N, C-alpha and C positions, 0 to 999 in steps of 0.2 A: 655614469655607472649605475646610480640609484634609479634614474629614469628608465634605463634599459631593464633593470630588474622589475620595476613596477609594471612596465609595459608587458613583460613576460607573464606576470601574474594577473593583471587586470584584463578583462575582456576588451577586445579591440573595437567592437561596435555594439549598437543597441540590440541588434538581433541576438548576438552572443550573450549579452548581459541578461536579456529576457529568457533565453534558454537556460542559463545557469540559475536564475531565480526560480523558474518553473521546476527544475530538477531538485533544487533545495527544498522548495515547498512540498513537493511530492514525497521526498524522503522524510520530512518532519510529519506530514500527514500519516504516512505509513507507520511510523513509530507510535504515534498517538493511537492510531487504529489498532495496532497490535496489542495495545494494553487493555483494550475493552474486553478481551477474552480471559483476563486474569493475569497473574504474574508470569513472566517468562522465566523458564528454568535457567539456572546459572550456566553460562556458556552457550546459551541458545539465543535464537533471534526469531521474532515474529513480526510480520508486517501485514497490514490490511489497509487497502486504499482503493480509491476510485481512479481508474486509468483514463476513462473518458465517460461520456454521458450514459453509456449502457454497459460498461465493463468494470467488474470489481475483481481485485486480486487479493488472495490470502496466501502468504508464503511463510513457512515455518522451517527452522533449522534446529536440531537438537542432537544430543548424543544418546544412543540407546544403552541398554544394560551392559553391553560388552565394550562400551566406550567408542563405538563407531559413529561417525558423523552421518546424520540422516537429514533429508529435507523433503518437503512436499510443497508444491505450488498448485493452487486451485484457482482457476479462472472461471468466473461467473459471467455469463452474457445474458442480459435482460432483453428478451424479445417480445414482440407484441402478443405472441401466443404462449408465453411462458418463460421459464428460466432454465438454461442449460449450464452445465459445468464440465470442465475438462481438467483432469489432474495429471500433472507431470507429462503433458504432451499426448495423453491418450485421447481417444475419441470423445466427443461430447455426449453427455447423458442428460436426460431431463431430471430435474430435482424433484423430490417428493414435496407435497404441500407442507409437511413439517419442516423440511430443510428450507423451503422458501420463506416460511415464517421466521425462522432463525436468522436467515440472511436479512430480511426486512428489519428485524430488531437490531441486528448488528449495524446496519446502515444508518438507522435512526440514531443509535448511540454514537456512532462515528461522526455524523453530522453535528450532533450536539457538542461533543468534545472538541472536535476540530474548530468549530465555530467559536467556542468559548476560549480555547487555549491558544489558537493561532490567529484567528481573524476578528476577534472581538473589537479591536481598535477601529475596524472599518465600519462598524454599525453605528 
């Protein structure tokens, strides 16, 4: 009985274990990344993370003045000729130089914090 329960909870193969580990690390990185923009409002959620080598995601959820749940997801794609962003599924737009600088600073802070708080044991 216990073996059956454990088998149901534990991943069956190394590929599944690797996928679960990756997903958990991304979740933790996203939480740390969300904190670099300051405190998250009570009942809200903010995530900022690196999806792959050239894609950054910023997701935020909050309640507006009337108590309605709101959310916004911004996807930044780093391209050889600049940075574009798409918000909530709308078309890509080029970011301004000022926004590119802010993204660069956020990425630098993210890498520092994630490195120190999550991966420092590996250095």
